[in-house]
Backbone as XML, in Angstrom:
<?xml version="1.0"?>
<chain id="A" units="angstrom">
  <residue number="1" name="MET">
    <atom name="N" x="10.854" y="-45.347" z="-30.491"/>
    <atom name="CA" x="10.260" y="-44.142" z="-29.944"/>
    <atom name="C" x="11.006" y="-43.757" z="-28.667"/>
  </residue>
  <residue number="2" name="SER">
    <atom name="N" x="11.303" y="-42.483" z="-28.545"/>
    <atom name="CA" x="12.075" y="-42.038" z="-27.390"/>
    <atom name="C" x="11.184" y="-41.895" z="-26.157"/>
  </residue>
  <residue number="3" name="ARG">
    <atom name="N" x="11.821" y="-41.983" z="-25.003"/>
    <atom name="CA" x="11.108" y="-41.900" z="-23.740"/>
    <atom name="C" x="10.890" y="-40.432" z="-23.371"/>
  </residue>
  <residue number="4" name="SER">
    <atom name="N" x="9.699" y="-40.107" z="-22.895"/>
    <atom name="CA" x="9.364" y="-38.733" z="-22.531"/>
    <atom name="C" x="9.615" y="-38.529" z="-21.032"/>
  </residue>
  <residue number="5" name="VAL">
    <atom name="N" x="10.388" y="-37.509" z="-20.708"/>
    <atom name="CA" x="10.648" y="-37.183" z="-19.306"/>
    <atom name="C" x="10.361" y="-35.701" z="-19.077"/>
  </residue>
  <residue number="6" name="PRO">
    <atom name="N" x="9.868" y="-35.331" z="-17.888"/>
    <atom name="CA" x="9.496" y="-33.931" z="-17.637"/>
    <atom name="C" x="10.682" y="-33.071" z="-17.193"/>
  </residue>
  <residue number="7" name="LYS">
    <atom name="N" x="11.865" y="-33.414" z="-17.652"/>
    <atom name="CA" x="13.067" y="-32.744" z="-17.175"/>
    <atom name="C" x="13.102" y="-31.267" z="-17.574"/>
  </residue>
  <residue number="8" name="VAL">
    <atom name="N" x="12.761" y="-30.965" z="-18.806"/>
    <atom name="CA" x="12.857" y="-29.581" z="-19.288"/>
    <atom name="C" x="11.899" y="-28.680" z="-18.515"/>
  </residue>
  <residue number="9" name="ALA">
    <atom name="N" x="10.668" y="-29.128" z="-18.328"/>
    <atom name="CA" x="9.670" y="-28.318" z="-17.626"/>
    <atom name="C" x="10.066" y="-28.094" z="-16.168"/>
  </residue>
  <residue number="10" name="SER">
    <atom name="N" x="10.546" y="-29.146" z="-15.512"/>
    <atom name="CA" x="10.914" y="-28.996" z="-14.097"/>
    <atom name="C" x="12.133" y="-28.093" z="-13.944"/>
  </residue>
  <residue number="11" name="ARG">
    <atom name="N" x="13.076" y="-28.204" z="-14.866"/>
    <atom name="CA" x="14.262" y="-27.335" z="-14.830"/>
    <atom name="C" x="13.843" y="-25.873" z="-15.033"/>
  </residue>
  <residue number="12" name="ALA">
    <atom name="N" x="12.941" y="-25.647" z="-15.974"/>
    <atom name="CA" x="12.476" y="-24.275" z="-16.235"/>
    <atom name="C" x="11.755" y="-23.715" z="-15.007"/>
  </residue>
  <residue number="13" name="ARG">
    <atom name="N" x="10.963" y="-24.564" z="-14.370"/>
    <atom name="CA" x="10.232" y="-24.135" z="-13.175"/>
    <atom name="C" x="11.208" y="-23.763" z="-12.062"/>
  </residue>
  <residue number="14" name="ARG">
    <atom name="N" x="12.235" y="-24.587" z="-11.885"/>
    <atom name="CA" x="13.239" y="-24.292" z="-10.844"/>
    <atom name="C" x="14.029" y="-23.033" z="-11.184"/>
  </residue>
  <residue number="15" name="LYS">
    <atom name="N" x="14.375" y="-22.863" z="-12.449"/>
    <atom name="CA" x="15.135" y="-21.673" z="-12.862"/>
    <atom name="C" x="14.334" y="-20.404" z="-12.586"/>
  </residue>
  <residue number="16" name="LYS">
    <atom name="N" x="13.037" y="-20.472" z="-12.866"/>
    <atom name="CA" x="12.173" y="-19.315" z="-12.625"/>
    <atom name="C" x="12.135" y="-18.974" z="-11.135"/>
  </residue>
  <residue number="17" name="PHE">
    <atom name="N" x="12.045" y="-19.987" z="-10.301"/>
    <atom name="CA" x="12.026" y="-19.786" z="-8.850"/>
    <atom name="C" x="13.361" y="-19.255" z="-8.356"/>
  </residue>
  <residue number="18" name="MET">
    <atom name="N" x="14.468" y="-19.839" z="-8.865"/>
    <atom name="CA" x="15.799" y="-19.427" z="-8.409"/>
    <atom name="C" x="16.106" y="-17.985" z="-8.834"/>
  </residue>
  <residue number="19" name="LYS">
    <atom name="N" x="15.495" y="-17.547" z="-9.935"/>
    <atom name="CA" x="15.671" y="-16.165" z="-10.362"/>
    <atom name="C" x="15.067" y="-15.222" z="-9.327"/>
  </residue>
  <residue number="20" name="LEU">
    <atom name="N" x="13.972" y="-15.642" z="-8.697"/>
    <atom name="CA" x="13.358" y="-14.838" z="-7.637"/>
    <atom name="C" x="14.230" y="-14.776" z="-6.386"/>
  </residue>
  <residue number="21" name="ALA">
    <atom name="N" x="15.132" y="-15.761" z="-6.238"/>
    <atom name="CA" x="15.974" y="-15.831" z="-5.038"/>
    <atom name="C" x="17.238" y="-14.991" z="-5.164"/>
  </residue>
  <residue number="22" name="LYS">
    <atom name="N" x="17.414" y="-14.297" z="-6.279"/>
    <atom name="CA" x="18.606" y="-13.455" z="-6.435"/>
    <atom name="C" x="18.633" y="-12.400" z="-5.351"/>
  </residue>
  <residue number="23" name="GLY">
    <atom name="N" x="19.788" y="-12.202" z="-4.757"/>
    <atom name="CA" x="19.919" y="-11.202" z="-3.703"/>
    <atom name="C" x="19.710" y="-11.764" z="-2.312"/>
  </residue>
  <residue number="24" name="PHE">
    <atom name="N" x="19.250" y="-13.006" z="-2.219"/>
    <atom name="CA" x="19.112" y="-13.623" z="-0.908"/>
    <atom name="C" x="20.499" y="-13.917" z="-0.348"/>
  </residue>
  <residue number="25" name="TRP">
    <atom name="N" x="20.584" y="-14.127" z="0.946"/>
    <atom name="CA" x="21.857" y="-14.303" z="1.623"/>
    <atom name="C" x="22.110" y="-15.780" z="1.896"/>
  </residue>
  <residue number="26" name="GLY">
    <atom name="N" x="23.340" y="-16.208" z="1.717"/>
    <atom name="CA" x="23.741" y="-17.572" z="2.069"/>
    <atom name="C" x="23.133" y="-18.619" z="1.158"/>
  </residue>
  <residue number="27" name="ARG">
    <atom name="N" x="22.744" y="-19.747" z="1.750"/>
    <atom name="CA" x="22.221" y="-20.851" z="0.957"/>
    <atom name="C" x="20.812" y="-20.586" z="0.430"/>
  </residue>
  <residue number="28" name="ARG">
    <atom name="N" x="20.200" y="-19.539" z="0.905"/>
    <atom name="CA" x="18.854" y="-19.208" z="0.435"/>
    <atom name="C" x="18.854" y="-18.900" z="-1.060"/>
  </residue>
  <residue number="29" name="LYS">
    <atom name="N" x="19.979" y="-18.462" z="-1.598"/>
    <atom name="CA" x="20.015" y="-18.068" z="-3.001"/>
    <atom name="C" x="20.396" y="-19.191" z="-3.951"/>
  </residue>
  <residue number="30" name="ASN">
    <atom name="N" x="20.989" y="-20.309" z="-3.444"/>
    <atom name="CA" x="21.464" y="-21.307" z="-4.398"/>
    <atom name="C" x="21.129" y="-22.756" z="-4.066"/>
  </residue>
  <residue number="31" name="VAL">
    <atom name="N" x="20.479" y="-23.016" z="-2.940"/>
    <atom name="CA" x="20.055" y="-24.377" z="-2.622"/>
    <atom name="C" x="18.548" y="-24.450" z="-2.834"/>
  </residue>
  <residue number="32" name="TRP">
    <atom name="N" x="18.133" y="-25.352" z="-3.692"/>
    <atom name="CA" x="16.743" y="-25.386" z="-4.158"/>
    <atom name="C" x="15.723" y="-25.461" z="-3.019"/>
  </residue>
  <residue number="33" name="THR">
    <atom name="N" x="15.874" y="-26.408" z="-2.103"/>
    <atom name="CA" x="14.850" y="-26.602" z="-1.084"/>
    <atom name="C" x="14.747" y="-25.399" z="-0.145"/>
  </residue>
  <residue number="34" name="ILE">
    <atom name="N" x="15.879" y="-24.833" z="0.219"/>
    <atom name="CA" x="15.883" y="-23.667" z="1.114"/>
    <atom name="C" x="15.342" y="-22.442" z="0.380"/>
  </residue>
  <residue number="35" name="ALA">
    <atom name="N" x="15.799" y="-22.271" z="-0.864"/>
    <atom name="CA" x="15.348" y="-21.118" z="-1.658"/>
    <atom name="C" x="13.841" y="-21.172" z="-1.872"/>
  </residue>
  <residue number="36" name="LYS">
    <atom name="N" x="13.323" y="-22.344" z="-2.186"/>
    <atom name="CA" x="11.886" y="-22.497" z="-2.451"/>
    <atom name="C" x="11.070" y="-22.069" z="-1.236"/>
  </residue>
  <residue number="37" name="ASN">
    <atom name="N" x="11.473" y="-22.517" z="-0.063"/>
    <atom name="CA" x="10.741" y="-22.163" z="1.158"/>
    <atom name="C" x="10.750" y="-20.658" z="1.406"/>
  </residue>
  <residue number="38" name="HIS">
    <atom name="N" x="11.913" y="-20.038" z="1.221"/>
    <atom name="CA" x="12.011" y="-18.610" z="1.509"/>
    <atom name="C" x="11.319" y="-17.766" z="0.450"/>
  </residue>
  <residue number="39" name="ILE">
    <atom name="N" x="11.310" y="-18.217" z="-0.782"/>
    <atom name="CA" x="10.597" y="-17.484" z="-1.830"/>
    <atom name="C" x="9.099" y="-17.527" z="-1.549"/>
  </residue>
  <residue number="40" name="GLU">
    <atom name="N" x="8.578" y="-18.715" z="-1.208"/>
    <atom name="CA" x="7.157" y="-18.836" z="-0.923"/>
    <atom name="C" x="6.759" y="-17.960" z="0.267"/>
  </residue>
  <residue number="41" name="LYS">
    <atom name="N" x="7.596" y="-17.953" z="1.291"/>
    <atom name="CA" x="7.326" y="-17.117" z="2.461"/>
    <atom name="C" x="7.366" y="-15.633" z="2.077"/>
  </residue>
  <residue number="42" name="GLY">
    <atom name="N" x="8.366" y="-15.282" z="1.264"/>
    <atom name="CA" x="8.490" y="-13.890" z="0.831"/>
    <atom name="C" x="7.307" y="-13.441" z="-0.005"/>
  </residue>
  <residue number="43" name="LEU">
    <atom name="N" x="6.821" y="-14.317" z="-0.881"/>
    <atom name="CA" x="5.674" y="-13.966" z="-1.706"/>
    <atom name="C" x="4.412" y="-13.801" z="-0.866"/>
  </residue>
  <residue number="44" name="SER">
    <atom name="N" x="4.269" y="-14.622" z="0.167"/>
    <atom name="CA" x="3.101" y="-14.466" z="1.036"/>
    <atom name="C" x="3.187" y="-13.162" z="1.832"/>
  </residue>
  <residue number="45" name="HIS">
    <atom name="N" x="4.396" y="-12.803" z="2.263"/>
    <atom name="CA" x="4.581" y="-11.520" z="2.952"/>
    <atom name="C" x="4.294" y="-10.358" z="2.009"/>
  </residue>
  <residue number="46" name="ALA">
    <atom name="N" x="4.683" y="-10.501" z="0.754"/>
    <atom name="CA" x="4.430" y="-9.438" z="-0.221"/>
    <atom name="C" x="2.932" y="-9.244" z="-0.426"/>
  </residue>
  <residue number="47" name="TYR">
    <atom name="N" x="2.189" y="-10.338" z="-0.461"/>
    <atom name="CA" x="0.737" y="-10.264" z="-0.619"/>
    <atom name="C" x="0.117" y="-9.526" z="0.567"/>
  </residue>
  <residue number="48" name="ILE">
    <atom name="N" x="0.531" y="-9.903" z="1.761"/>
    <atom name="CA" x="0.024" y="-9.252" z="2.972"/>
    <atom name="C" x="0.431" y="-7.783" z="2.984"/>
  </residue>
  <residue number="49" name="GLY">
    <atom name="N" x="1.675" y="-7.515" z="2.547"/>
    <atom name="CA" x="2.188" y="-6.149" z="2.532"/>
    <atom name="C" x="1.404" y="-5.222" z="1.629"/>
  </residue>
  <residue number="50" name="ARG">
    <atom name="N" x="0.899" y="-5.763" z="0.519"/>
    <atom name="CA" x="0.095" y="-4.930" z="-0.379"/>
    <atom name="C" x="-1.204" y="-4.506" z="0.286"/>
  </residue>
  <residue number="51" name="LYS">
    <atom name="N" x="-1.762" y="-5.361" z="1.132"/>
    <atom name="CA" x="-2.975" y="-5.003" z="1.868"/>
    <atom name="C" x="-2.651" y="-3.990" z="2.977"/>
  </residue>
  <residue number="52" name="LEU">
    <atom name="N" x="-1.523" y="-4.204" z="3.675"/>
    <atom name="CA" x="-1.127" y="-3.307" z="4.761"/>
    <atom name="C" x="-0.809" y="-1.904" z="4.247"/>
  </residue>
  <residue number="53" name="LYS">
    <atom name="N" x="-0.249" y="-1.841" z="3.036"/>
    <atom name="CA" x="0.117" y="-0.560" z="2.454"/>
    <atom name="C" x="-1.106" y="0.348" z="2.319"/>
  </residue>
  <residue number="54" name="LYS">
    <atom name="N" x="-2.199" y="-0.219" z="1.858"/>
    <atom name="CA" x="-3.438" y="0.558" z="1.711"/>
    <atom name="C" x="-3.923" y="1.058" z="3.067"/>
  </residue>
  <residue number="55" name="ARG">
    <atom name="N" x="-3.862" y="0.167" z="4.061"/>
    <atom name="CA" x="-4.285" y="0.512" z="5.419"/>
    <atom name="C" x="-3.420" y="1.631" z="5.989"/>
  </residue>
  <residue number="56" name="ASN">
    <atom name="N" x="-2.102" y="1.512" z="5.812"/>
    <atom name="CA" x="-1.177" y="2.503" z="6.366"/>
    <atom name="C" x="-1.340" y="3.865" z="5.717"/>
  </residue>
  <residue number="57" name="PHE">
    <atom name="N" x="-1.556" y="3.877" z="4.390"/>
    <atom name="CA" x="-1.731" y="5.160" z="3.717"/>
    <atom name="C" x="-3.015" y="5.848" z="4.177"/>
  </residue>
  <residue number="58" name="ARG">
    <atom name="N" x="-4.077" y="5.082" z="4.349"/>
    <atom name="CA" x="-5.322" y="5.676" z="4.836"/>
    <atom name="C" x="-5.114" y="6.299" z="6.212"/>
  </residue>
  <residue number="59" name="ARG">
    <atom name="N" x="-4.383" y="5.600" z="7.097"/>
    <atom name="CA" x="-4.088" y="6.152" z="8.422"/>
    <atom name="C" x="-3.288" y="7.450" z="8.320"/>
  </residue>
  <residue number="60" name="LEU">
    <atom name="N" x="-2.301" y="7.472" z="7.420"/>
    <atom name="CA" x="-1.479" y="8.662" z="7.228"/>
    <atom name="C" x="-2.327" y="9.837" z="6.748"/>
  </residue>
  <residue number="61" name="TRP">
    <atom name="N" x="-3.216" y="9.570" z="5.776"/>
    <atom name="CA" x="-4.077" y="10.639" z="5.272"/>
    <atom name="C" x="-4.966" y="11.190" z="6.368"/>
  </residue>
  <residue number="62" name="ILE">
    <atom name="N" x="-5.504" y="10.322" z="7.205"/>
    <atom name="CA" x="-6.387" y="10.765" z="8.295"/>
    <atom name="C" x="-5.621" y="11.633" z="9.288"/>
  </residue>
  <residue number="63" name="VAL">
    <atom name="N" x="-4.389" y="11.246" z="9.605"/>
    <atom name="CA" x="-3.565" y="12.037" z="10.531"/>
    <atom name="C" x="-3.300" y="13.424" z="9.941"/>
  </residue>
  <residue number="64" name="ARG">
    <atom name="N" x="-2.982" y="13.475" z="8.657"/>
    <atom name="CA" x="-2.699" y="14.771" z="8.017"/>
    <atom name="C" x="-3.939" y="15.650" z="7.956"/>
  </residue>
  <residue number="65" name="ILE">
    <atom name="N" x="-5.067" y="15.063" z="7.612"/>
    <atom name="CA" x="-6.313" y="15.830" z="7.551"/>
    <atom name="C" x="-6.676" y="16.357" z="8.932"/>
  </residue>
  <residue number="66" name="ASN">
    <atom name="N" x="-6.519" y="15.517" z="9.955"/>
    <atom name="CA" x="-6.853" y="15.923" z="11.318"/>
    <atom name="C" x="-5.964" y="17.080" z="11.768"/>
  </residue>
  <residue number="67" name="ALA">
    <atom name="N" x="-4.677" y="17.011" z="11.466"/>
    <atom name="CA" x="-3.756" y="18.087" z="11.865"/>
    <atom name="C" x="-4.145" y="19.403" z="11.206"/>
  </residue>
  <residue number="68" name="ALA">
    <atom name="N" x="-4.441" y="19.347" z="9.908"/>
    <atom name="CA" x="-4.817" y="20.567" z="9.187"/>
    <atom name="C" x="-6.191" y="21.064" z="9.637"/>
  </residue>
  <residue number="69" name="ALA">
    <atom name="N" x="-7.098" y="20.147" z="9.931"/>
    <atom name="CA" x="-8.434" y="20.543" z="10.383"/>
    <atom name="C" x="-8.350" y="21.256" z="11.725"/>
  </residue>
  <residue number="70" name="ARG">
    <atom name="N" x="-7.503" y="20.771" z="12.619"/>
    <atom name="CA" x="-7.346" y="21.419" z="13.928"/>
    <atom name="C" x="-6.751" y="22.815" z="13.790"/>
  </residue>
  <residue number="71" name="ILE">
    <atom name="N" x="-5.867" y="23.006" z="12.822"/>
    <atom name="CA" x="-5.339" y="24.349" z="12.555"/>
    <atom name="C" x="-6.475" y="25.283" z="12.127"/>
  </residue>
  <residue number="72" name="ASN">
    <atom name="N" x="-7.453" y="24.715" z="11.397"/>
    <atom name="CA" x="-8.582" y="25.500" z="10.902"/>
    <atom name="C" x="-9.783" y="25.504" z="11.849"/>
  </residue>
  <residue number="73" name="GLY">
    <atom name="N" x="-9.574" y="25.046" z="13.086"/>
    <atom name="CA" x="-10.595" y="25.200" z="14.113"/>
    <atom name="C" x="-11.665" y="24.124" z="14.164"/>
  </residue>
  <residue number="74" name="THR">
    <atom name="N" x="-11.386" y="22.948" z="13.643"/>
    <atom name="CA" x="-12.341" y="21.844" z="13.742"/>
    <atom name="C" x="-11.560" y="20.545" z="13.945"/>
  </residue>
  <residue number="75" name="THR">
    <atom name="N" x="-12.261" y="19.433" z="13.982"/>
    <atom name="CA" x="-11.582" y="18.141" z="14.114"/>
    <atom name="C" x="-11.862" y="17.314" z="12.870"/>
  </residue>
  <residue number="76" name="TYR">
    <atom name="N" x="-11.145" y="16.209" z="12.762"/>
    <atom name="CA" x="-11.296" y="15.317" z="11.602"/>
    <atom name="C" x="-12.727" y="14.807" z="11.502"/>
  </residue>
  <residue number="77" name="SER">
    <atom name="N" x="-13.255" y="14.308" z="12.609"/>
    <atom name="CA" x="-14.582" y="13.690" z="12.559"/>
    <atom name="C" x="-15.666" y="14.723" z="12.221"/>
  </residue>
  <residue number="78" name="LYS">
    <atom name="N" x="-15.571" y="15.908" z="12.805"/>
    <atom name="CA" x="-16.547" y="16.965" z="12.508"/>
    <atom name="C" x="-16.436" y="17.415" z="11.057"/>
  </residue>
  <residue number="79" name="LEU">
    <atom name="N" x="-15.210" y="17.502" z="10.558"/>
    <atom name="CA" x="-14.995" y="17.905" z="9.163"/>
    <atom name="C" x="-15.588" y="16.877" z="8.202"/>
  </residue>
  <residue number="80" name="MET">
    <atom name="N" x="-15.319" y="15.599" z="8.440"/>
    <atom name="CA" x="-15.819" y="14.558" z="7.540"/>
    <atom name="C" x="-17.352" y="14.508" z="7.572"/>
  </residue>
  <residue number="81" name="TYR">
    <atom name="N" x="-17.917" y="14.694" z="8.754"/>
    <atom name="CA" x="-19.380" y="14.718" z="8.875"/>
    <atom name="C" x="-19.960" y="15.911" z="8.098"/>
  </residue>
  <residue number="82" name="ALA">
    <atom name="N" x="-19.327" y="17.068" z="8.237"/>
    <atom name="CA" x="-19.800" y="18.269" z="7.547"/>
    <atom name="C" x="-19.676" y="18.108" z="6.028"/>
  </residue>
  <residue number="83" name="LEU">
    <atom name="N" x="-18.576" y="17.509" z="5.580"/>
    <atom name="CA" x="-18.403" y="17.278" z="4.139"/>
    <atom name="C" x="-19.496" y="16.351" z="3.605"/>
  </residue>
  <residue number="84" name="LYS">
    <atom name="N" x="-19.818" y="15.328" z="4.382"/>
    <atom name="CA" x="-20.864" y="14.382" z="3.969"/>
    <atom name="C" x="-22.231" y="15.067" z="3.933"/>
  </residue>
  <residue number="85" name="GLN">
    <atom name="N" x="-22.497" y="15.921" z="4.926"/>
    <atom name="CA" x="-23.781" y="16.625" z="4.984"/>
    <atom name="C" x="-23.951" y="17.577" z="3.802"/>
  </residue>
  <residue number="86" name="LYS">
    <atom name="N" x="-22.871" y="18.236" z="3.397"/>
    <atom name="CA" x="-22.918" y="19.212" z="2.292"/>
    <atom name="C" x="-22.740" y="18.555" z="0.922"/>
  </residue>
  <residue number="87" name="ASN">
    <atom name="N" x="-22.621" y="17.221" z="0.898"/>
    <atom name="CA" x="-22.390" y="16.464" z="-0.352"/>
    <atom name="C" x="-21.136" y="16.923" z="-1.088"/>
  </residue>
  <residue number="88" name="ILE">
    <atom name="N" x="-20.086" y="17.209" z="-0.342"/>
    <atom name="CA" x="-18.783" y="17.525" z="-0.935"/>
    <atom name="C" x="-17.992" y="16.220" z="-0.956"/>
  </residue>
  <residue number="89" name="ASN">
    <atom name="N" x="-17.875" y="15.636" z="-2.138"/>
    <atom name="CA" x="-17.237" y="14.324" z="-2.278"/>
    <atom name="C" x="-15.764" y="14.479" z="-2.673"/>
  </residue>
  <residue number="90" name="ILE">
    <atom name="N" x="-14.916" y="14.582" z="-1.676"/>
    <atom name="CA" x="-13.470" y="14.617" z="-1.897"/>
    <atom name="C" x="-12.886" y="13.483" z="-1.069"/>
  </residue>
  <residue number="91" name="ASN">
    <atom name="N" x="-12.102" y="12.633" z="-1.703"/>
    <atom name="CA" x="-11.558" y="11.494" z="-0.952"/>
    <atom name="C" x="-10.421" y="11.932" z="-0.040"/>
  </residue>
  <residue number="92" name="ARG">
    <atom name="N" x="-10.043" y="11.052" z="0.871"/>
    <atom name="CA" x="-9.048" y="11.380" z="1.885"/>
    <atom name="C" x="-7.672" y="11.640" z="1.288"/>
  </residue>
  <residue number="93" name="LYS">
    <atom name="N" x="-7.346" y="10.948" z="0.219"/>
    <atom name="CA" x="-6.043" y="11.138" z="-0.422"/>
    <atom name="C" x="-5.905" y="12.571" z="-0.921"/>
  </residue>
  <residue number="94" name="VAL">
    <atom name="N" x="-6.925" y="13.068" z="-1.606"/>
    <atom name="CA" x="-6.895" y="14.427" z="-2.148"/>
    <atom name="C" x="-6.937" y="15.449" z="-1.018"/>
  </residue>
  <residue number="95" name="LEU">
    <atom name="N" x="-7.789" y="15.205" z="-0.014"/>
    <atom name="CA" x="-7.856" y="16.122" z="1.127"/>
    <atom name="C" x="-6.508" y="16.233" z="1.829"/>
  </residue>
  <residue number="96" name="ALA">
    <atom name="N" x="-5.846" y="15.090" z="2.027"/>
    <atom name="CA" x="-4.534" y="15.100" z="2.681"/>
    <atom name="C" x="-3.510" y="15.849" z="1.835"/>
  </residue>
  <residue number="97" name="ASP">
    <atom name="N" x="-3.600" y="15.695" z="0.519"/>
    <atom name="CA" x="-2.681" y="16.404" z="-0.375"/>
    <atom name="C" x="-2.913" y="17.911" z="-0.275"/>
  </residue>
  <residue number="98" name="PHE">
    <atom name="N" x="-4.192" y="18.336" z="-0.266"/>
    <atom name="CA" x="-4.495" y="19.757" z="-0.089"/>
    <atom name="C" x="-3.995" y="20.255" z="1.263"/>
  </residue>
  <residue number="99" name="ALA">
    <atom name="N" x="-4.164" y="19.452" z="2.305"/>
    <atom name="CA" x="-3.739" y="19.850" z="3.648"/>
    <atom name="C" x="-2.234" y="20.072" z="3.706"/>
  </residue>
  <residue number="100" name="MET">
    <atom name="N" x="-1.481" y="19.242" z="2.984"/>
    <atom name="CA" x="-0.020" y="19.353" z="3.018"/>
    <atom name="C" x="0.509" y="20.434" z="2.066"/>
  </residue>
  <residue number="101" name="ASN">
    <atom name="N" x="0.033" y="20.429" z="0.833"/>
    <atom name="CA" x="0.652" y="21.244" z="-0.214"/>
    <atom name="C" x="-0.092" y="22.532" z="-0.532"/>
  </residue>
  <residue number="102" name="LYS">
    <atom name="N" x="-1.405" y="22.578" z="-0.278"/>
    <atom name="CA" x="-2.187" y="23.777" z="-0.584"/>
    <atom name="C" x="-3.106" y="24.103" z="0.590"/>
  </residue>
  <residue number="103" name="PRO">
    <atom name="N" x="-2.530" y="24.621" z="1.682"/>
    <atom name="CA" x="-3.344" y="24.861" z="2.883"/>
    <atom name="C" x="-4.472" y="25.873" z="2.664"/>
  </residue>
  <residue number="104" name="GLU">
    <atom name="N" x="-4.288" y="26.811" z="1.726"/>
    <atom name="CA" x="-5.355" y="27.792" z="1.469"/>
    <atom name="C" x="-6.576" y="27.127" z="0.822"/>
  </residue>
  <residue number="105" name="VAL">
    <atom name="N" x="-6.342" y="26.145" z="-0.038"/>
    <atom name="CA" x="-7.444" y="25.396" z="-0.644"/>
    <atom name="C" x="-8.147" y="24.557" z="0.426"/>
  </residue>
  <residue number="106" name="PHE">
    <atom name="N" x="-7.358" y="23.929" z="1.295"/>
    <atom name="CA" x="-7.939" y="23.127" z="2.380"/>
    <atom name="C" x="-8.775" y="24.005" z="3.296"/>
  </residue>
  <residue number="107" name="ALA">
    <atom name="N" x="-8.265" y="25.201" z="3.612"/>
    <atom name="CA" x="-9.007" y="26.127" z="4.472"/>
    <atom name="C" x="-10.325" y="26.522" z="3.822"/>
  </residue>
  <residue number="108" name="ALA">
    <atom name="N" x="-10.324" y="26.717" z="2.506"/>
    <atom name="CA" x="-11.554" y="27.064" z="1.791"/>
    <atom name="C" x="-12.557" y="25.908" z="1.842"/>
  </residue>
  <residue number="109" name="ILE">
    <atom name="N" x="-12.069" y="24.687" z="1.716"/>
    <atom name="CA" x="-12.950" y="23.509" z="1.792"/>
    <atom name="C" x="-13.555" y="23.403" z="3.190"/>
  </residue>
  <residue number="110" name="VAL">
    <atom name="N" x="-12.728" y="23.614" z="4.221"/>
    <atom name="CA" x="-13.222" y="23.568" z="5.601"/>
    <atom name="C" x="-14.288" y="24.643" z="5.825"/>
  </residue>
  <residue number="111" name="LYS">
    <atom name="N" x="-14.017" y="25.843" z="5.315"/>
    <atom name="CA" x="-14.949" y="26.960" z="5.469"/>
    <atom name="C" x="-16.265" y="26.645" z="4.769"/>
  </residue>
  <residue number="112" name="GLN">
    <atom name="N" x="-16.183" y="26.086" z="3.568"/>
    <atom name="CA" x="-17.387" y="25.727" z="2.806"/>
    <atom name="C" x="-18.197" y="24.649" z="3.516"/>
  </residue>
  <residue number="113" name="ALA">
    <atom name="N" x="-17.498" y="23.680" z="4.090"/>
    <atom name="CA" x="-18.195" y="22.563" z="4.745"/>
    <atom name="C" x="-18.826" y="22.959" z="6.063"/>
  </residue>
  <residue number="114" name="THR">
    <atom name="N" x="-18.176" y="23.853" z="6.812"/>
    <atom name="CA" x="-18.642" y="24.156" z="8.162"/>
    <atom name="C" x="-19.543" y="25.382" z="8.266"/>
  </residue>
  <residue number="115" name="LYS">
    <atom name="N" x="-19.778" y="26.067" z="7.140"/>
    <atom name="CA" x="-20.659" y="27.252" z="7.272"/>
    <atom name="C" x="-22.127" y="26.898" z="7.255"/>
  </residue>
</chain>
């Protein structure tokens, strides 16, 4: 009976990891121990980055809505309060898109909310 060794599985695991290291600079791309550390760090940064992306986009939408709201004679906070009071349920992403690309629609929404 032949001896069983985990060589194939470990090689496959390393190959999968080293594939993620493509494009890295210097020994990070071809030395196992260094590559492993940098891949793990990169994956953790990617996880954090996905959370930050949502936060950053929300901030961007708020800035755009506030700028357009001030053009229409109100502020962001007053506009959002008025929208909530009138039960106009439009999310910030759509409002920001209207503020940037369709200012006449945004002006109509502001007028509807603040009258």
